[in-house]
N, C-alpha and C positions, 0 to 999 in steps of 0.2 A: 486281073483273073476272069477266069469264063462266071457270068454271075446270071442269072434268071429274074427278070422283075414283069413291070408293066410301066406305062406311061401315065395310061390315063382309063380309066374303069372301063371294062368291056362283059357283055355277055361272055361267057366260056367260050364257046362257037367262034368269035372272032380269030379272027389271023393273028391279032397282035393283043387278044390280052392275056397273053405273057409270048416276053424277047427275051433273043437272048443276047450277050452284049459283054464290054469287056468294062472292066471296073479296077480302078489301082487298090490293090492290095493294102486293107487296114492295119494302121499300126497302134500293139497294144499299150494302151498306157497306163496309171501304177498298179492295177488290180486284175487289171487284165491281162485274158490269155491272148493268144493267135493260135484258133485251134483249125489244119487243114482239116475238113471235111470229108464223112467217107461215105453216111448215109442220113438221108433225114425222114421225115414224115409228116402227113398233113393232118391239117385238123379244122374243126369249123369254120376257127377263129380263121383261118386263111382265108376262105373264100369270102368273109365278110367284107375282109379289110380291103380284100381285092376289087369286091364290089361296089365299095365305100369309100375309100380313101382318097380317091381320082374324080368323082367325076365332076363333068361338066372342066373337066382341066384338062390339061396336057403339061406334065411335069417336064423340069430341065433334067434330070434325070432321073433314068428308073429306077421303081421304089422295087426293092428287096424284102419277098414277105419271107416267115415258115420259120417256124419256132418249137423244132427240136431237130435234133443233132447229133450224131457219133461220129469223133474223128481222131487227130491225133495233136497233144498237143507242140505245135511248133516255135511258137517264141511267147517269153513272159514279161509283164508290165516289174518292176523295181520293186515293190511293194507284195509281189507274190510270196504265199510262203507256204500253201497248199497241195500248191502242182508242180512237176518237173517237167521238160521240154521230153519230148516220149513219151507222157503218163496218155493212154488209149481212157476217152472220157466221152461223158454221156448230160446233153443239160436240156431244158426245154427254153432256154432264150429271154429276152426282153424286148417287154409289145415296146416300148420307145426308142430302140434302135434298130439300124438294119437287120435280117432275119440270114437266117442259112440258107436259103434255096440260091448255095453259089462256092467256089471252091474254100476261098477262108473266111472266118468271120473272128472277128473280137469279142470276148466275153467276160463279164467277171466272175472271177474265180469263185465267189461268196454261192452264187446257184450254178455252180458245176458241180457233177458225181462223179465220181471212178466209174468208168463203164463197169457192167455185168461181165465178168471172166467167160462165164460157162454162154454165152448169147452174141451169137452173127454179129457184124453188126446191123444188118436190117431187121430183126427182133430184135436191137435194144435200142434203136433208133425211134418207136414208135409208142416206149415208156415215158420216158419222162411227161411232156404234160401234162397226162393224165393219170398217170401215177401221183404227181403232184397235187393233182386238184381232187382227188380220190380223197388223199392222207391229208392233206386241209380241210374236207369239208366234213371229215368224219371226226378227226382227231384233232384240229386246229378250232372249229366252229363249230359243231356241237357239242364236242370235249364226250366223245365218250370214251368211256374208260372200261377195259376189257375184264378187266376184275369183275368189278362192281356190276355192268350194265350186258354181263352173259347172258346170253338164250334172249336176252333183246330181242322183238320185232322192226326187222327194218325194209320199207318199200323202196327199190331202186327205179325209176318213172324214168325207160330206155334204157334198158340194159345189155341189151345186146350194141351199145354203142361205144367208141373209145376209152370213155370216162364211165361209160357203163359197165364193163365187160372187166377193168380191172378194182371199180370199187365193188364189185361184185366177189372178190376174191378178198378182197381186204376186209370186208366186211363177215367173209366167211372168214376165214383162216385166221385172221389176226384179232379182230372185234369179238372173234366169236356169238355175232349174230346171231336169230331165225331168219335167211334172206330170203324176201318175196322179188323179183322183178317182171318187168313189162316186155313183154313177146307178144307178138298175134302172128305170123309166117313160123310154119314147120321149121325154118333154119332157125332164124333166130331165139327158138324158143329152146332149139337143140344145141345150142352157143349158149343162151344162157344156164342152161345145166352143164355143160362142159367147164363153166368158170367158176357152179357150186354152188348155181342160187338153189335152196330148198323148194321152192313155189315160184310156177314161173305164170302169172296172168296177162289179160286181155286190157289192154288197153283201151279199147276200142267200148268197153260195160266196165270200167274199172273198179266202181265201188261194188258191185253185185260180183263182178270175178273172184275179190278178196273175200269177200265173203263168202260164197261158194266155196274158196280153201277152206277157209274154219275162224276167219280171223274180223272181228267186229269192227278193231281199231288195231290202231301199228305203235309204237312208238316212238321211231324214225320215219321221217320220208324224205330221201333226195330226188329234186326233180333236175334230170338233165336233157326236157325237150322243150317244154315251154309254162312256164311260170302262171301266166293270167287264164291259160286253157282251163289247165288241174287245179286253180288256186281252189273251187268251190268242194273242187272233186276230195282236196287232199284235208283243206280245215276237216269239212266232214268223215275221213279217217283216222284222223289223226287222234292216239289218244287226251285225255287232262295231263295237263305239262309233259305232252309229247315235242318233237323239236322237229319242223318241218327246214331245209335247206336248198338251194336252187343254186346253177350259175348260169341262168339262159336270162337272165334281164328281164326286161318286162316293159311294152311298151305304151299300158296304162299305167295309173296308180294301184297299188296291192291292197286290198280292203284289208288294213294289220286287225281291225277292229271285231273281224270276225272269227279272229285267234282270242280275242280276251276271256269268253265265258270259258274256254279251257285252260286256261293259264300257260298256254300255248307261245314255244318263240319258233324267230322266225331267223335263219342268216343269211347273208349274201356268201358267195365264194368267188372269188375270183385270183386266180391261180400267179396274176401277175402284179399284184398290191404289192407283197416287201419288195420286187424290185421297183418297182414303178415311184414308189415312195422311197427307196430305201432304206428302211424300217431298222429300228434297231436290231431286230431277230433277220435280218436279212439274210445269217447263213444256216439259219435254218433246214433253206431249200436244199447248202450242199447236205446237211447231215442225213436228210430224209431221203435226198437222192441214193446215197449210200446205203442207207436202209434199207432201202427198194432194191437195192444190186445187189445184196447179200441174201436177199430173200428168194431174189431168181436163180445163184447160182447153188442154196441151199434146197432148190426146189421147190419151196412152200410156195412159189407166186411164180404164173408163165408167163409166156408176151402172149400179146394180145395179138400178134401178124396173121394176118390174114390173107394178104398179097401185096407182091414187089414187081417191082415198075425199075427197070434198068437202064442207067444213061442219065445226066444233068443236063435233061432238053427241056426245052419251051414245050414240048407236045408230050413227052411226060407229066407236066404240071397242070397242063392241060386236063391229062385224063384222067389224072389224081382228083380233080378240083368237078370233074364231071359226075365220077364217082359219088364223088361227098355230098354236091348239091344234088344230087336223087336222092336222098335221102332214104337210101334203101343198102347204106354199107352195113359187113358187120365189122366189126373189131376196127382194125388198122390197115393202114394202105403207107405201105414204106417207098424211097424212091431209093437207090445204092446206086453211088458214084461209082 
């Protein structure tokens, strides 16, 4: 099969930052699907792994990355029960295994969902990783209850990015929250409003901007940008007994003690936890993806696709990564094969 990968970590402008190569077509294990991929999307995790996973070394076999895909089930393992050959599927993959930037991929059926029927392949390809992340951070980490918490306030830092775009929709349309999203450029402000944000505030002066919007404090905060940079700001803005959650990791220790007087909570979210550790509830991602597909087909949620590149080529992945690394992208980028 044709695949796109790399043998060493290089700046994206370098000729061999991505290479095209032939790889053996994978064989599904007992719980796996073999998927013929038709479209993928790119996420910040892609370029972070490309930049760091083969530093100062040259891999013998090129590494295939990519953690979003849409395709058709071509073969199934002997224990597969959720899908059949010919089913259209979408998924966000498993960070411990080869990625989706290839013609074929094997994937555990428990982290795969049915493709939304009403969406094009590229519109569906941009959904899985960000939707799973947003759903888990809202409903599994913070444990928002749409009945009990309806009308409460949530601040989403990084509203126009891939995760922020779908988190705004879920927080507004499913959880029933009052959504405050951060953005600073006219086009990102408009994008956040289109996703359903009630208020858009400037991340460059966040405390003052939130308070100018009429909120002294907020019930929940989602950080999709930089935990360290925004930590003191989040501590200041969170309500007593509120909850902060982040996906961004931390280069320095987080001073959790600053939350003590407010009895506030903090959670990390990593969408790969369930697949990485094969948790007892790993199949929950199958159920979440199916719920998201239904919400998309019903028109309650909408795709966050903003740009499509055509062709399984090294050049397209270079372009996509260059756009992502600029930090200026709005919504999501898909690569359609």
